[in-house]
C-alpha positions as CSV (number, residue, x, y, z in Angstrom):
1,X,-8.9,-27.2,-7.9
2,X,-9.8,-27.5,-4.1
3,X,-7.8,-26.0,-2.0
4,X,-8.2,-25.1,2.0
5,X,-7.2,-21.2,3.4
6,X,-6.3,-21.0,6.9
7,X,-6.0,-17.3,7.7
8,X,-8.3,-14.4,6.3
9,X,-6.5,-11.7,7.0
10,X,-6.4,-9.4,4.7
11,X,-4.3,-10.6,1.8
12,X,-6.0,-14.4,2.7
13,X,-9.4,-13.0,2.2
14,X,-8.5,-11.6,-1.7
15,X,-6.5,-14.0,-2.9
16,X,-9.6,-16.5,-1.3
17,X,-11.9,-14.6,-3.6
18,X,-9.5,-14.6,-6.6
19,X,-9.2,-18.0,-6.6
20,X,-12.8,-18.7,-6.0
21,X,-13.3,-16.5,-9.0
22,X,-10.9,-18.5,-11.3
23,X,-12.9,-21.5,-10.5
24,X,-11.3,-23.4,-7.8
25,X,-12.9,-24.3,-5.0
26,X,-11.9,-22.7,-1.4
27,X,-12.5,-24.3,2.0
28,X,-11.8,-21.8,4.6
29,X,-11.5,-20.8,8.0
30,X,-10.4,-18.4,10.6
31,X,-10.3,-17.4,14.1
32,X,-12.7,-14.6,13.2
33,X,-15.9,-15.6,12.4
34,X,-17.3,-13.0,10.6
35,X,-14.3,-13.1,8.3
36,X,-15.5,-16.9,7.3
37,X,-19.4,-15.7,7.0
38,X,-17.6,-13.0,4.8
39,X,-15.9,-15.8,2.6
40,X,-18.8,-18.0,2.5
41,X,-20.5,-15.2,0.8
42,X,-18.3,-15.1,-1.4
43,X,-18.4,-19.0,-2.2
44,X,-16.0,-20.5,-0.3
45,X,-16.7,-23.4,1.8
46,X,-16.5,-22.1,5.6
47,X,-14.9,-24.3,8.7
48,X,-14.4,-24.0,12.3
49,X,-11.7,-24.7,12.7
50,X,-8.7,-26.8,11.5
51,X,-9.7,-30.4,12.0
52,X,-13.2,-29.1,10.3
53,X,-11.3,-27.5,7.5
54,X,-9.3,-31.2,7.0
55,X,-12.1,-33.2,7.0
56,X,-13.6,-31.1,4.1
57,X,-10.8,-31.5,1.7
58,X,-9.7,-34.2,-0.9
59,X,-6.9,-36.5,-0.7
60,X,-4.2,-35.4,-1.8
61,X,-5.4,-32.2,0.1
62,X,-3.6,-28.7,-0.4
63,X,-3.8,-26.0,2.4
64,X,-2.7,-22.1,1.9
65,X,-1.0,-21.2,5.6
66,X,-1.8,-17.7,5.5
67,X,-1.3,-16.2,9.2
68,X,1.2,-13.8,10.9
69,X,4.0,-15.3,10.4
70,X,6.1,-16.5,14.2
71,X,4.0,-18.6,16.4
72,X,1.3,-18.2,14.9
73,X,2.0,-19.7,11.9
74,X,4.5,-22.3,13.8
75,X,1.3,-23.2,15.7
76,X,-0.6,-23.8,12.7
77,X,1.4,-25.8,11.1
78,X,2.1,-28.2,13.8
79,X,-1.5,-28.5,14.3
80,X,-2.0,-29.4,11.0
81,X,1.1,-31.7,10.3
82,X,-1.7,-34.4,12.8
83,X,-4.4,-34.3,10.8
84,X,-3.3,-33.9,7.5
85,X,-2.5,-37.4,5.7
86,X,0.7,-39.1,4.3
87,X,1.3,-36.8,0.3
88,X,-1.2,-34.3,1.8
89,X,0.5,-30.1,1.0
90,X,1.4,-27.3,3.2
91,X,1.7,-23.9,2.1
92,X,3.1,-21.3,4.0
93,X,2.7,-17.8,2.3
94,X,3.7,-15.7,5.5
95,X,6.7,-13.1,5.1
96,X,7.8,-16.6,7.4
97,X,12.1,-16.5,8.3
98,X,13.4,-19.0,5.1
99,X,15.7,-21.1,8.1
100,X,11.8,-21.8,9.3
101,X,10.7,-22.9,6.1
102,X,13.7,-25.1,5.3
103,X,13.1,-26.8,8.9
104,X,9.2,-27.4,8.4
105,X,10.2,-28.7,5.3
106,X,12.5,-31.5,7.2
107,X,9.9,-32.3,10.0
108,X,7.0,-32.7,7.7
109,X,9.0,-34.5,4.9
110,X,9.1,-37.9,7.7
111,X,5.8,-37.3,8.2
112,X,5.8,-37.7,4.7
113,X,3.9,-34.5,3.9
114,X,5.0,-32.1,1.3
115,X,5.9,-28.1,2.0
116,X,6.0,-25.3,-0.6
117,X,6.9,-21.7,1.4
118,X,5.5,-19.2,-1.6
119,X,6.9,-15.5,-0.8
120,X,4.0,-13.4,-1.6
121,X,4.0,-9.9,-2.6
122,X,0.9,-7.5,-4.1
123,X,-0.5,-6.3,-0.2
124,X,-3.8,-5.1,-0.7
125,X,-4.1,-4.8,-4.5
126,X,-3.1,-8.4,-5.3
127,X,-7.1,-9.1,-5.8
128,X,-7.2,-6.7,-8.5
129,X,-3.7,-6.8,-10.1
130,X,-2.6,-10.5,-9.0
131,X,-0.2,-11.2,-7.0
132,X,3.8,-11.7,-7.8
133,X,5.1,-15.5,-6.3
134,X,8.5,-16.5,-5.3
135,X,8.0,-20.3,-4.9
136,X,10.5,-23.0,-3.4
137,X,10.0,-26.9,-2.1
138,X,10.0,-30.1,-4.1
139,X,9.8,-29.3,-8.1
140,X,7.3,-31.5,-8.9
141,X,4.3,-30.0,-6.4
142,X,4.9,-27.0,-7.1
143,X,3.5,-27.7,-10.4
144,X,0.8,-29.8,-9.3
145,X,0.0,-26.8,-7.9
146,X,0.5,-24.6,-11.3
147,X,-3.4,-24.1,-11.3
148,X,-2.8,-22.0,-8.4
149,X,-0.7,-20.1,-9.0
150,X,-1.5,-19.1,-12.6
151,X,-4.9,-17.8,-10.6
152,X,-3.3,-15.4,-8.3
153,X,-0.8,-14.3,-10.1
154,X,-1.1,-11.4,-12.6
155,X,-0.9,-13.3,-15.6
156,X,-0.8,-17.7,-15.9
157,X,3.0,-17.0,-17.0
158,X,3.7,-13.4,-15.2
159,X,4.7,-12.7,-11.7
160,X,5.4,-15.8,-10.5
161,X,8.0,-18.9,-10.3
162,X,9.5,-22.0,-8.8
163,X,12.8,-20.1,-7.5
164,X,14.8,-23.7,-5.6
165,X,14.3,-26.0,-2.9
166,X,12.6,-24.8,0.5
167,X,13.7,-21.5,2.0
168,X,14.5,-20.6,-1.9
169,X,11.1,-18.8,-1.8
170,X,10.6,-17.1,1.5
171,X,14.7,-16.4,1.2
172,X,13.8,-14.3,-2.4
173,X,11.1,-12.7,-0.7
174,X,13.3,-11.0,1.8
175,X,15.6,-9.5,-0.3
176,X,13.3,-8.2,-2.5
177,X,11.7,-6.1,1.1
178,X,14.8,-5.3,1.5
179,X,14.7,-3.6,-1.9
180,X,11.5,-2.6,-1.1
181,X,13.0,-0.9,2.1
182,X,15.6,0.7,0.0
183,X,13.6,2.2,-2.9
184,X,10.9,3.5,-0.5
185,X,13.7,5.1,1.6
186,X,15.2,7.0,-1.4
187,X,12.0,8.2,-2.5
188,X,10.9,9.4,0.8
189,X,14.3,11.5,0.9
190,X,13.9,13.0,-2.4
191,X,10.4,14.1,-2.0
192,X,11.1,15.4,1.4
193,X,14.3,17.4,-0.6
194,X,11.8,18.9,-3.2
195,X,9.0,19.8,-0.4
196,X,11.7,21.7,1.6
197,X,12.8,23.7,-1.2
198,X,10.0,26.8,-0.6
199,X,11.1,29.1,-2.9
200,X,10.1,26.9,-5.8
201,X,6.5,26.0,-4.2
202,X,6.3,22.9,-6.0
203,X,2.7,21.0,-6.9
204,X,4.5,17.2,-5.5
205,X,1.7,15.5,-6.9
206,X,2.0,17.2,-10.1
207,X,6.3,16.3,-9.5
208,X,5.0,12.6,-9.9
209,X,3.0,12.2,-12.0
210,X,5.9,14.0,-14.9
211,X,7.9,11.1,-13.1
212,X,5.1,8.4,-13.9
213,X,5.7,8.1,-17.8
214,X,9.0,7.9,-19.6
215,X,11.1,8.4,-15.8
216,X,13.6,5.9,-14.7
217,X,12.5,6.2,-11.7
218,X,8.9,5.3,-13.2
219,X,7.6,2.6,-10.6
220,X,4.2,1.0,-9.1
221,X,5.3,2.7,-6.2
222,X,5.7,5.4,-7.9
223,X,2.2,5.5,-9.0
224,X,1.2,4.9,-5.2
225,X,3.0,8.1,-4.1
226,X,1.1,10.2,-6.9
227,X,-2.5,8.8,-5.6
228,X,-1.2,9.8,-2.0
229,X,-0.5,13.0,-2.9
230,X,-3.8,13.8,-5.0
231,X,-5.1,13.2,-1.5
232,X,-2.5,14.9,1.0
233,X,1.0,16.3,0.4
234,X,1.7,17.4,4.4
235,X,0.2,14.7,5.9
236,X,0.2,17.2,9.4
237,X,-2.3,14.4,11.2
238,X,0.1,11.6,10.3
239,X,3.1,10.0,13.0
240,X,6.7,9.6,11.3
241,X,6.4,5.9,12.8
242,X,7.6,3.5,10.1
243,X,7.5,-0.4,11.8
244,X,9.4,-2.8,9.8
245,X,7.9,-6.2,9.8
246,X,11.2,-8.3,9.8
247,X,12.2,-9.2,6.3
248,X,14.1,-6.1,6.6
249,X,16.3,-7.0,9.5
250,X,17.0,-10.5,8.0
251,X,17.8,-9.0,5.0
252,X,20.9,-6.9,6.6
253,X,21.7,-10.2,9.2
254,X,21.7,-12.2,5.7
255,X,24.5,-10.0,4.0
256,X,26.2,-9.5,7.2
257,X,26.8,-13.6,6.9
258,X,27.5,-13.1,3.6
259,X,29.9,-10.7,3.3
260,X,28.5,-8.9,0.9
261,X,28.0,-4.8,1.3
262,X,24.6,-4.0,1.5
263,X,24.8,0.1,2.5
264,X,21.4,1.3,1.2
265,X,18.7,-1.2,2.6
266,X,21.1,-1.3,6.4
267,X,20.3,2.0,6.5
268,X,16.7,2.6,5.4
269,X,16.0,-0.5,8.5
270,X,17.9,2.3,10.4
271,X,15.9,5.4,9.3
272,X,13.1,2.8,10.4
273,X,14.2,1.7,13.5
274,X,15.1,6.0,14.2
275,X,11.5,7.3,12.8
276,X,9.8,7.7,15.6
277,X,11.6,10.7,15.5
278,X,8.7,13.6,13.9
279,X,10.4,14.2,10.1
280,X,8.5,14.5,6.8
281,X,10.3,11.7,5.0
282,X,9.2,9.2,7.5
283,X,5.2,10.1,7.0
284,X,5.5,9.4,3.6
285,X,7.5,6.4,4.6
286,X,4.0,5.6,6.2
287,X,1.9,6.2,3.7
288,X,3.5,4.6,1.1
289,X,3.5,1.2,3.3
290,X,-0.2,2.3,3.7
291,X,-0.5,2.4,0.3
292,X,0.6,-1.3,-1.2
293,X,0.1,-3.2,1.9
294,X,-2.7,-1.3,4.2
295,X,-0.4,-1.4,6.9
296,X,-2.3,1.5,9.5
297,X,-0.8,4.5,10.0
298,X,-0.3,6.4,13.5
299,X,-1.9,9.7,13.7
300,X,-0.2,12.8,15.4
301,X,-0.8,11.7,18.9
302,X,-1.6,8.2,19.2
303,X,1.1,6.2,21.8
């Protein structure tokens, strides 16, 4: 299947590569010319800008937008809406706010354009392991795009699915990330307690290894923690500064609007906001974000 990919960052580039390996034809563009060249080396057809990308795609076109949420996504979708023809499809695979997805679908439908919102999880490991995708939009359009999702997913029938109308995909991904906040916080606090018990001189990597098999808290996140501990257990050169990229906040706001008690997710968000004070718990949170998402780590002494 032919697809246009806009955005060749750490996820967009890997998704492009996985799709090419799966036999799809990719036309790509990015603000970084070097990123386009790298994708071309993998077998993609490069385009200097959105207009050139659209011209290389056959109707009905499908264009996947994988740029940062907020203004970059808004501007890209707006420009594409002026370049595409009726019947074409815009896919937003970033971590956009679900209410924006609902708005995009409504606005694009007036131009007879289709919109699909894909909550995408997998981080820097997606190329190898596959991506988990929560998909919203018109069901028949999602079905048309099935070959793409089957290739990107861990398996054709696993890790992805249609969850509802426009906005549902990003809504489910928003809550997914809120849950992620709580899980990360619990692991970080637990290992901080273990480390503080100096009388036992615990090997945290060994504890994580034991928990990896048979334990009710076994998870991919625990596997990543074990990998991190194999390299370092003190994190002395890492700043205890943990970013929050928005999804956790949106989840908390939504919980309040829906009168749903969500104390764990809320408190984990508060910890991230407060994390700009030094502490082992927050250092491990920062390391986990780097392990699964490739997010940058602030080193001790950084501004």
